[in-house]
Structures are given as C-alpha cells and as structure tokens.
GUNUTOR-645116 format. One line per 8 residues: number of its first residue (from 0); their letters; for each residue x, y, z of C-alpha. Coordinates in Angstrom, 1 decimal. Layout:
N
NUM) A) X Y Z; ...
END
This chain:
292
0) XXXXXXXX) -77.5 0.6 52.7; -75.2 3.4 52.4; -75.5 3.9 56.5; -74.8 0.1 56.9; -71.8 0.2 54.7; -70.6 3.3 56.5; -71.1 1.5 59.8; -69.4 -1.7 58.6
8) XXXXXXXX) -66.5 0.5 57.2; -66.0 2.3 60.7; -66.1 -1.1 62.5; -63.5 -2.3 60.2; -61.2 0.7 60.6; -61.7 0.3 64.5; -60.5 -3.3 64.1; -57.5 -2.5 62.3
16) XXXXXXXX) -56.5 0.2 64.8; -57.1 -2.2 67.7; -54.9 -4.7 66.0; -52.0 -2.2 65.3; -52.0 -1.2 69.0; -52.1 -4.8 70.3; -49.0 -5.4 67.9; -47.0 -2.5 69.3
24) XXXXXXXX) -47.8 -3.9 72.9; -46.3 -7.2 71.9; -43.3 -5.7 70.3; -42.6 -4.0 73.7; -43.2 -7.0 75.9; -40.3 -8.8 77.8; -37.7 -10.2 75.5; -37.3 -13.2 77.8
32) XXXXXXXX) -40.6 -14.3 76.8; -39.6 -14.9 73.3; -38.8 -18.3 71.9; -35.4 -19.8 70.8; -36.8 -20.3 67.4; -37.2 -16.4 66.8; -33.3 -16.1 67.1; -32.0 -18.1 64.1
40) XXXXXXXX) -29.8 -15.0 63.3; -28.5 -12.4 65.9; -30.7 -9.4 66.5; -30.3 -5.9 68.0; -33.4 -5.1 70.1; -34.3 -1.8 70.8; -35.7 -1.4 74.3; -37.4 1.6 76.3
48) XXXXXXXX) -37.9 1.0 79.9; -38.7 3.0 83.0; -35.6 4.1 85.2; -36.5 4.6 88.8; -33.2 6.3 89.7; -33.9 9.1 86.6; -37.7 8.9 86.9; -38.1 8.7 83.1
56) XXXXXXXX) -37.9 6.3 80.4; -34.5 5.4 79.0; -33.5 3.7 76.0; -30.7 0.7 75.6; -30.0 -1.6 72.6; -29.2 -5.2 73.2; -27.4 -7.4 71.0; -28.9 -11.0 71.1
64) XXXXXXXX) -26.5 -13.7 69.8; -28.0 -16.2 66.9; -29.8 -19.1 68.3; -30.4 -17.6 71.7; -32.0 -19.9 74.1; -34.0 -18.9 77.1; -33.0 -22.1 78.9; -29.4 -21.1 78.8
72) XXXXXXXX) -27.5 -18.6 80.7; -25.4 -16.0 78.9; -22.4 -13.7 79.9; -23.4 -10.1 79.6; -21.2 -7.3 78.3; -22.3 -3.8 79.0; -20.9 -1.3 76.4; -21.0 2.5 76.9
80) XXXXXXXX) -21.0 5.1 74.4; -18.7 8.4 74.4; -19.9 11.9 74.8; -22.3 13.1 72.3; -23.2 9.3 71.5; -26.2 7.2 72.4; -27.3 3.5 72.7; -26.8 3.1 68.7
88) XXXXXXXX) -23.1 4.3 68.9; -21.7 0.8 69.4; -23.8 -0.8 66.9; -22.7 1.9 64.3; -19.1 0.8 64.9; -20.1 -3.0 63.8; -19.9 -4.4 67.3; -22.7 -6.9 66.4
96) XXXXXXXX) -21.1 -8.0 63.0; -17.8 -8.4 64.8; -19.5 -10.6 67.6; -21.3 -12.6 65.0; -17.9 -13.6 63.3; -15.9 -14.2 66.6; -18.8 -16.6 67.8; -19.0 -18.4 64.5
104) XXXXXXXX) -15.3 -18.9 64.6; -15.6 -20.3 68.1; -13.3 -17.5 69.4; -15.9 -16.2 71.9; -18.8 -17.6 73.7; -22.2 -16.3 72.7; -23.0 -13.4 74.7; -25.5 -10.5 75.3
112) XXXXXXXX) -24.2 -7.0 74.7; -26.1 -4.3 76.3; -25.7 -0.7 74.9; -27.6 1.9 77.3; -28.1 5.4 76.6; -26.2 7.6 79.1; -26.6 11.0 77.8; -23.5 13.3 78.5
120) XXXXXXXX) -23.7 12.3 82.0; -20.2 10.8 82.7; -22.1 8.1 84.7; -22.3 10.0 87.9; -25.0 10.9 90.5; -25.1 14.7 89.9; -27.7 17.5 89.6; -28.2 16.2 86.2
128) XXXXXXXX) -29.5 13.0 87.3; -28.6 9.8 89.3; -26.8 8.1 86.3; -24.7 6.1 88.4; -27.7 4.4 90.2; -29.4 4.2 86.7; -26.6 2.1 85.4; -25.5 0.1 88.2
136) XXXXXXXX) -29.0 -0.6 89.6; -31.7 0.0 87.0; -30.1 -1.3 83.7; -28.4 -4.2 85.5; -31.8 -5.2 87.0; -33.8 -4.8 84.0; -31.5 -7.0 82.0; -31.3 -9.9 84.4
144) XXXXXXXX) -35.2 -9.9 84.8; -35.8 -9.8 81.0; -32.9 -11.8 79.7; -31.5 -15.3 80.4; -28.2 -14.0 82.0; -25.5 -15.1 84.2; -26.6 -12.8 86.9; -23.6 -12.2 88.9
152) XXXXXXXX) -20.2 -10.9 88.6; -18.6 -13.8 86.9; -20.9 -13.2 83.9; -20.9 -9.4 83.8; -18.2 -7.1 82.0; -18.4 -3.6 81.4; -16.5 -1.4 79.1; -16.8 2.0 77.2
160) XXXXXXXX) -15.0 4.5 74.7; -13.9 8.0 75.9; -16.6 9.2 78.3; -17.8 5.8 78.3; -14.4 4.5 79.4; -14.5 6.9 82.5; -18.3 5.6 83.1; -17.1 1.9 82.9
168) XXXXXXXX) -13.9 2.4 85.3; -15.9 4.7 87.5; -18.7 2.3 87.8; -16.8 -1.1 88.0; -14.4 0.3 90.7; -17.1 1.5 92.9; -18.9 -1.8 92.3; -16.8 -4.7 92.0
176) XXXXXXXX) -19.5 -6.9 93.3; -21.4 -6.3 90.0; -18.6 -6.9 87.4; -15.7 -9.1 87.0; -14.1 -7.4 84.1; -13.8 -3.8 83.0; -12.3 -1.9 79.9; -11.5 1.6 79.2
184) XXXXXXXX) -11.0 2.3 75.5; -9.4 5.7 75.1; -11.0 6.4 78.5; -11.5 10.0 79.5; -9.1 10.0 82.3; -7.7 13.5 82.9; -4.5 14.3 84.4; -5.0 17.9 85.1
192) XXXXXXXX) -5.0 19.1 81.6; -8.5 20.5 80.7; -7.4 22.5 77.7; -9.5 20.6 75.4; -12.5 20.4 77.5; -13.4 24.1 78.4; -10.6 24.7 80.9; -11.3 24.5 84.6
200) XXXXXXXX) -14.6 26.1 84.3; -15.8 23.6 81.8; -15.9 19.8 82.3; -13.9 20.1 85.4; -16.3 22.1 87.1; -19.1 19.6 86.3; -17.0 16.5 87.0; -14.7 17.4 89.9
208) XXXXXXXX) -16.5 20.6 91.5; -14.5 20.1 94.7; -11.3 17.8 95.8; -13.7 15.8 97.9; -16.2 15.1 95.0; -12.9 14.2 92.9; -11.9 11.5 95.2; -15.2 9.9 95.0
216) XXXXXXXX) -15.3 10.0 91.3; -11.7 10.0 89.7; -10.8 6.5 88.5; -7.2 7.3 89.4; -8.0 8.2 92.9; -10.5 5.4 93.3; -7.9 2.9 92.1; -5.3 4.2 94.8
224) XXXXXXXX) -7.8 4.0 97.7; -9.8 1.0 96.8; -9.3 -3.0 96.9; -9.5 -3.8 93.2; -7.9 -7.2 93.4; -10.9 -9.3 92.2; -11.2 -7.1 88.7; -9.5 -7.7 85.5
232) XXXXXXXX) -8.9 -4.6 83.5; -8.1 -3.6 79.9; -6.8 -0.2 79.0; -6.0 1.1 75.5; -5.5 4.4 73.6; -4.5 5.5 70.2; -1.0 7.1 69.9; -2.5 9.9 68.3
240) XXXXXXXX) -5.1 10.6 70.5; -6.3 14.2 70.5; -7.1 14.5 74.2; -3.9 12.7 74.9; -5.9 10.3 77.1; -3.1 7.9 76.8; -1.4 9.7 79.5; -4.3 8.9 82.0
248) XXXXXXXX) -4.4 5.3 80.8; -0.8 4.7 81.3; -0.8 6.3 84.7; -3.7 4.2 85.7; -2.1 1.2 84.2; 1.0 1.7 86.3; -1.1 2.3 89.5; -3.1 -0.7 89.1
256) XXXXXXXX) 0.1 -2.9 88.3; 1.9 -1.7 91.4; -1.1 -2.8 93.5; -1.2 -6.4 91.9; -4.3 -5.9 90.0; -4.7 -8.1 86.6; -4.4 -5.1 84.1; -3.0 -4.9 80.5
264) XXXXXXXX) -2.5 -1.7 78.6; -2.3 -1.4 74.7; -1.0 1.8 73.0; -1.8 1.2 69.5; -1.5 3.5 66.3; -4.7 5.5 65.9; -6.7 8.7 66.9; -9.7 9.5 69.0
272) XXXXXXXX) -12.3 8.3 66.4; -14.4 5.4 65.1; -11.8 4.2 62.9; -9.5 3.3 65.9; -12.4 1.7 67.9; -13.6 -0.4 65.1; -10.0 -1.7 64.5; -9.8 -2.6 68.1
280) XXXXXXXX) -13.4 -4.1 68.4; -12.0 -7.8 68.1; -9.5 -7.4 70.8; -11.9 -5.9 73.1; -14.5 -8.8 72.7; -11.8 -11.5 73.0; -10.8 -9.7 76.4; -14.3 -9.8 77.7
288) XXXX) -15.5 -13.2 76.4; -12.8 -15.4 75.0; -13.8 -19.0 74.6; -12.0 -21.3 77.0
END
C-alpha cells in the first residue's frame, strides 16, 4: 500500500508540473490569438522574442487598450527609453494610465504602445549589435505579425526620451517608409559639446568615431541631407535640461522648418527627468494619435 501511495503521489506531482509547463507556454503564445473578451481593461503585456539581427532574445512591453478587438486594426506608437532604461521605463512614467484617460475622454484613438528594450545602444548598427536592424526590422515585423495593427506608415509613429529621442529621430529619418510621425523628447542631439558624456573619448567615440560615420547617424546631418517631407516631427525639451539638449532640438527644428517639413518645437519649464516627461505625456499622445 505504501508503494502504491508513493507511485500515485509521484504521478500527481508529475501532472502538476506538466500543467504548470503547459500554462507557461500558453502565456508566451501569440497575443493575436487572444480574444476580445480578455481585454475589458487595458493591459501591458511583457513579451520576449527572438531577434534575428541581434541573434538573441529581447524584451518588449506592449500596452493593449481596453476592449482590444483582433478584428479591428490599431495604430501603433513605438516609445523608446533613455540611457540606462529598459522596456519598463515608459510604463513607470504612467504612459498607460494617460492613454487610458485620453481614450476614455475621446481625445485619442485606441492604440497599441510598443516599448522595446534598446539597452544603451543608441539604436545604431555597431560592434555592440545591429540595433537599427533590430528595431526597424525585427520589432516592427514581430508586432505586425502578432497584433492587429495598421501595418504601414500611416499607422506607425515612433518617439523617445533622451537617448530614445536620438534613436527615434535616427530611425524615422532613415526609414520614412515605416513611420509617419516621429518625436524627440529631450532628444540626445549633440552640438559638439561632449563635456557631460565623457568628452571626445567618451560617447562621441562610440557614436561618431569618424566624420563619415557621423554623416550616417547624426539626426542633424541626416535632416540636412535627406528628403523628410513626408514626416511629421515633434520636438521638445525642458528649459533646465542638464545636458542642454534644447540647443540641438532647436537647431533641428530650424533646419526642418527651413526645408518645409511639418515640425513643432516646445521649450517648456522642466529638467531632464521623469517629472518633466510625465508632465508632457498627454501632449505627446495627442501629437501621435489625436482623435479626428
């Protein structure tokens, strides 16, 4: 009897473990397979997927609006974190709650907000990894394959804070076929003052190792060289920004304006911190997704 009980106990434990493993697999399955009934309230889904460009798994968070319906098509906003941040950064700034409120008030359309991990890459293809390809190819393709999206530039926007502002501008300027709107929020646009980032042997050596490479990466030089007439651009910066990124933002604004690009610039009270970006979150979402 004791042996029989022991065998039954082991079989029961095996069944529990098997059920637990099966549950994990279901949780990681394609979000697009989920029914509309599962989305009575908005959610933030934590996703891990394989990036071909980086040859490893990467994380991203996806805000899914309340009453998400896989039979409808939704605009997508890609929001990029700053240096030292991750895919949770914008959620920590309350972007989901702001979106909930604006959607409920009819001020913006229901949308998906995709927040990918970019590490400290500045979104460029470098010896650190092919992060430009990861974002423009892998992330966009994954989202379009697994969510009900408007899968063209009319339904895609991209924006980011600090380093994420650089990434967003760099990516949208090089891929205007993918994005219709782009925002740089306190964007890391350097006007040859590297004193706060390790001098010329610090960030500059990584980001712009040569003049030729700089022409391929610097949002200011890209804006000067490329036809960006199909883009809508939003720039802003706090007037007490420690890095003085308002200098680069204003210079980019004047340049785009001179070329006839649809661009706006907001120089508001605030520092280079979460309090500033949180205070601006409503304005950001209204730019990206204002209801008609």
